[in-house]
N, C-alpha and C positions, 0 to 999 in steps of 0.2 A: 268197613262199614257193614252194618247189619240192617236188613230191611224189616221194619216193624209196621204192623197194621193195627188200626183201631176202627171198629164198626160203630157207625153213628149216622146222623142225618146230614144231608148236604149243607144246610144252614150252619150246623155246628162245625162241620169239617172246614168250611170256608172261614169261619170265625177262628178256629184253632190255627189254621194256616196263617192268618193275618196277625194274630196276637200271641200265639203259643198256647199250650194247654194251661188250663186254670185248675190247680189242684184243689181249689175250694169251690168249684162249680156247683151251683145250686139247681137241681132239677126243678122244672115247673111243679109247684105244689110241694116241693121237698123241704127238708129242714137243713139248716147249715151243717156242713160237714167238712172234714179235712181228710178227704179220701184219696188224695193224690191223683195220679193219672196212669192208667194201665194200658199196655199194648201187648200184642202177640208178635212172636217171630213169624214172618210171612211163611205160610205153609205148615205151621204148627210145630209140635203137637198143641192141641187146644185142651187145656184142663177143664174149661167151662164151655159155654156155647161158642162155636166158631164165629168169627167176626161178621160173616154174612148174616147169620141168624140173629146175632145181637143187633146189627143194623136194622134188620126188618122189625125187630121188637121195638126199637126206638122210634121207627117210622109209625108203627101202630099207636104208640103212646103220644106221638107228636106229629100227626099227619099233615100239618101245615108247614113243615120244615124242609120240604124239597125232596123227600124220598130217601131211601136207604143208600148209603155209600160206605166205602172203606177209605179211610185216610191212610196213606202210605208215606212213611218217612224213613230216610236213610240215616242211621245213627252210628257214630263212631263207637268202637268197642270201649274206649276210655269212659264214655258217658254211661254205657251199660254197666261197667264195673262200679261206677259211683252209685248206681241205683241198687247195687247189691254189695254194700261194703263188707259184709261178713262172709260173703261167698256161699250163702246157704240156698240160693235159688238160681242154679245155673241155667244157662240158655237152653239146655236140652229139655227143660220143662216147658219151654215155649212162651212163657209169660214174663213180662218185665213190668215192674211196678215202680213208678217214679213218685217219691214222697218228699215232703219237706225234710231236708237234712239227709236225704238219700237219693240223689240224682236229679230231682226236679230243677234245682238251681243250675246245675251244669247243662241240662237239656235246654232250659230257657235262655241261658247265656249264648248258646250256640244256635238257637232256633232259626234265626234269620239266615244262617249259612247252610242249613241242612236242605237237601233235595226233598221236596214234598209234592205229592200228587193226590188226586182223588180218583178212585176206581168205582165205577158204577156197579151196583149189585143187581 
């Protein structure tokens, strides 16, 4: 198992825990997209903003969503391998992208069995 983290707001984290990640999630005021669902390996490295900074940014954009938090999920390596079928984005880069046809189906299938918590920022 690998610990993955996702910076977001409390409301969104609770929804993700309950229903699983939505690869077609539409940001308020956003346009429809098929962006998948990205997470970092807990502790990094962080190619972009660290999850705490990302969560604070989401909180500023959506201040009525319960504050910034980190969604923490334990994911089996077999699901991580499905997210990178070509082996071009190894875990040492710190980011895992779950897309349609590349890991999101496996993640959602196992979602209800995976250990999940919310960490305050």
